[in-house]
C-alpha positions, -999 to 999 in steps of 0.1 A, spaced: 345 -597 -582 323 -568 -575 344 -536 -582 340 -503 -593 360 -483 -616 395 -469 -611 394 -432 -617 404 -419 -641 416 -448 -666 401 -477 -660 363 -491 -661 345 -511 -633 347 -543 -662 383 -539 -668 387 -539 -632 366 -571 -624 388 -587 -654 421 -576 -642 412 -590 -606 401 -622 -624 429 -628 -642 451 -622 -606 431 -645 -589 431 -672 -616 470 -674 -612 464 -686 -575 436 -711 -590 428 -721 -621 400 -740 -606 383 -715 -590 344 -704 -600 348 -661 -607 315 -646 -605 321 -607 -618 300 -580 -609 309 -546 -620 294 -517 -602 290 -476 -601 286 -455 -579 262 -432 -596 286 -416 -621 300 -423 -654 291 -458 -666 261 -465 -646 241 -468 -676 261 -491 -694 261 -515 -660 224 -513 -655 217 -522 -689 238 -550 -688 222 -566 -654 189 -557 -660 192 -573 -697 181 -540 -707 185 -524 -744 209 -492 -752 191 -461 -771 209 -428 -785 188 -399 -788 202 -371 -801 194 -335 -785 194 -300 -801 215 -281 -778 212 -241 -783 246 -228 -801 258 -260 -804 264 -288 -825 237 -314 -818 246 -343 -790 241 -376 -791 236 -390 -755 232 -429 -751 202 -442 -729 189 -476 -712 155 -489 -710 151 -514 -683 123 -540 -685 105 -523 -659 100 -496 -679 128 -471 -665 146 -447 -690 181 -441 -676 210 -423 -688 244 -403 -676 243 -366 -665 278 -366 -676 265 -376 -714 239 -351 -714 256 -323 -703 295 -332 -727 326 -316 -721 331 -292 -685 326 -258 -696 321 -239 -661 333 -207 -651 362 -226 -635 391 -245 -640 378 -274 -619 372 -309 -632 336 -317 -635 321 -281 -636 294 -267 -663 279 -231 -667 243 -245 -682 224 -274 -670 200 -272 -698 209 -302 -717 196 -318 -690 164 -305 -691 161 -311 -729 173 -346 -722 145 -354 -695 121 -337 -718 128 -359 -750 128 -390 -732 93 -381 -715 84 -387 -747 90 -424 -747 64 -426 -718 90 -444 -694 76 -454 -662 101 -433 -644 133 -418 -656 167 -428 -636 195 -401 -641 228 -408 -625 243 -378 -611 280 -389 -608 310 -369 -620 291 -334 -626 291 -301 -612 264 -275 -628 272 -240 -615 240 -229 -630 221 -235 -593 204 -259 -619 182 -233 -635 184 -242 -671 170 -276 -664 142 -259 -643 131 -237 -671 119 -268 -691 95 -276 -669 81 -238 -662 102 -222 -642 113 -189 -650 145 -166 -638 135 -131 -638 159 -102 -636 150 -70 -618 130 -51 -648 110 -87 -649 125 -101 -679 132 -135 -688 169 -146 -682 185 -170 -703 199 -203 -692 236 -204 -680 256 -195 -650 262 -151 -663 224 -151 -663 225 -165 -627 241 -135 -617 210 -115 -627 185 -131 -607 157 -113 -591 129 -132 -586 112 -166 -598 78 -169 -618 64 -205 -612 29 -197 -626 36 -219 -657 54 -248 -631 45 -281 -646 64 -307 -631 72 -340 -654 50 -363 -651 67 -394 -643 87 -403 -614 124 -391 -615 153 -412 -594 189 -392 -590 213 -418 -586 239 -402 -561 279 -409 -559 279 -388 -522 248 -388 -498 254 -349 -494 227 -321 -488 228 -285 -505 241 -272 -476 269 -294 -471 281 -294 -506 283 -256 -506 309 -260 -475 330 -283 -496 364 -266 -513 353 -284 -547 320 -263 -547 332 -230 -536 322 -215 -566 321 -177 -553 356 -175 -549 358 -185 -587 331 -164 -601 321 -134 -581 287 -133 -567 278 -165 -583 270 -182 -549 249 -159 -534 227 -161 -567 226 -200 -564 217 -196 -526 187 -171 -537 174 -191 -561 177 -223 -538 156 -200 -511 129 -192 -541 125 -228 -545 126 -240 -509 100 -212 -501 73 -216 -530 69 -260 -522 77 -246 -478 102 -277 -479 137 -272 -467 153 -280 -500 188 -273 -486 191 -300 -458 177 -325 -478 200 -356 -487 204 -355 -521 203 -320 -532 242 -311 -530 246 -339 -557 259 -328 -590 258 -291 -578 229 -278 -587 215 -305 -602 202 -321 -567 185 -292 -560 167 -282 -590 153 -323 -592 143 -320 -556 123 -293 -566 107 -313 -591 99 -343 -567 126 -364 -579 141 -390 -547 174 -402 -541 193 -434 -545 227 -443 -541 242 -457 -572 256 -487 -556 220 -496 -542 201 -492 -570 226 -517 -594 229 -540 -564 188 -545 -565 187 -546 -603 214 -577 -603 201 -592 -571 232 -593 -556 220 -599 -519 207 -632 -533 244 -641 -548 260 -632 -521 246 -661 -501 258 -684 -529 298 -676 -531 329 -681 -504 343 -645 -506 340 -613 -522 364 -589 -538 358 -557 -542 379 -523 -544 381 -489 -559 410 -459 -565 404 -442 -534 381 -452 -503 372 -423 -473 344 -414 -454 320 -415 -484 329 -449 -497 303 -466 -470 277 -452 -493 294 -462 -524 301 -499 -542 324 -509 -514 305 -498 -489 276 -519 -504 296 -547 -510 308 -547 -472 273 -545 -460 261 -576 -480 292 -598 -473 287 -591 -438 247 -599 -438 257 -633 -459 290 -641 -433 315 -644 -462 346 -624 -459 350 -592 -486 385 -577 -491 387 -546 -513 418 -534 -533 425 -493 -534 454 -470 -547 448 -446 -519 430 -440 -485 420 -410 -470 403 -400 -440 372 -422 -429 379 -453 -449 384 -472 -415 342 -464 -415 344 -498 -441 358 -521 -413 327 -511 -395 305 -518 -423 321 -552 -430 350 -557 -448 375 -582 -435 405 -560 -450 417 -538 -472 450 -540 -497 467 -517 -513 473 -519 -554 508 -507 -551 537 -527 -551 564 -495 -539 567 -460 -542 549 -445 -576 542 -412 -594 506 -410 -602 514 -412 -639 533 -445 -636 501 -459 -614 481 -452 -640 504 -469 -668 506 -498 -645 471 -501 -633 457 -530 -649 488 -549 -638 490 -536 -601 455 -547 -596 462 -581 -613 488 -587 -589 471 -573 -558 443 -599 -566 467 -625 -569 483 -619 -534 447 -612 -521 442 -646 -532 470 -660 -514 464 -648 -485 426 -658 -485 436 -691 -495 460 -692 -467 432 -685 -446 408 -709 -457 433 -738 -448 436 -725 -414 476 -713 -426 
C-alpha cells in the first residue's frame, strides 16, 4: 500500500490503513506492506523521518510582529535537516482569498538560518502547499540580498514592500554554506507558474506581478542564469525562485521518499501494488502515483490507483505503468459527504480492487 494523502482530510498513513482494512476483508492471509508517500507537501517531514529512521526535533523561531513559532523538523541519519515550508510559514495571510497564499517568506529564511547552526550536511525543504506572494524577497534578505526603493532605502519584507521595489543590492550576498534541496509537488518553471490561475496575483493586488517579475529579472541578471525557465523555480510561489538563486537543487518529493525507503528494491518482492490520492491529473506522473507506477512497471507487477476525481491528463499514468484506476465513490455524492465518509469509501474501494485482483490472479 503506497498511497499519498487524500487532501484535505486524510493523511497518507490513514489512507494506507484504510486500504489495508479493505484488502484484509478479501483475505486475512495477505502479507500487506504499508508504505505511505508524500509529494512534497505537508507531511513530507514526518514520512521521511519514519522511512529513514531519523529523529523529530522542534525549533522556535522569533517571527517579527507575531508570537514565536514552533516548527517541526527532522534530522535524518545522513545529516539531512528537513522541514515542511508550510510549518515554517504558519497560517496563510496573503493578499488574497486564495488558499495557501502567504504575504511574507521571511519565516522560511529564519528557519534555514536556525538549522544552519546545527551544521547539517544539507537542508531539504518540502515546498508543496504554499504560495509565497513576495517573490521570495523575505527569504533572500537573510542571506544578504537587500531590496531597495527609488530613494535607495532598504525595503522591509512582505508583499506591500515588494510593490516599491526599484533595485537590489547584492554586495552583502552570502548564500547558505550547505546544499539546499527543494522537494517539489509539481515540476514547473516560474514562467509557467505565473500563467496559472492560482498565481495570477496581479489581478489580486495591483502591480504585484510586475514587481515580482522585476525581482526575478534582477536576480537572473546578477547570476547570469535564466532562472524563470528552470524547472522547480515555480514551486511555492516565489520560494522556488529565491532558493534557485541561492543555488538550491530540486527533486520531486515522492522521488526523495522513494530513495529513503528503498522502494525500488521492495517492489521486486511484492505481487501487486495499490496507490492513490484524492485527484489524478497530468501532474500526477511526477507525484506519488506516478513514482509507484514507474517502479511497478520496472518490477513487472500490476499497480492500481484509487482516486476521488480524475482530471485532464490522468491517462498519462497508464503510460507510466498503472494497470488500473478505480474510483473510491460508490455513488454520486456531495463534496462534504465524500470527506465525511472518505475512510469507509477508501476501505470499500480497496476491497473491490482486491476482489478484482484476486480474480485476475486466479485466471477468472
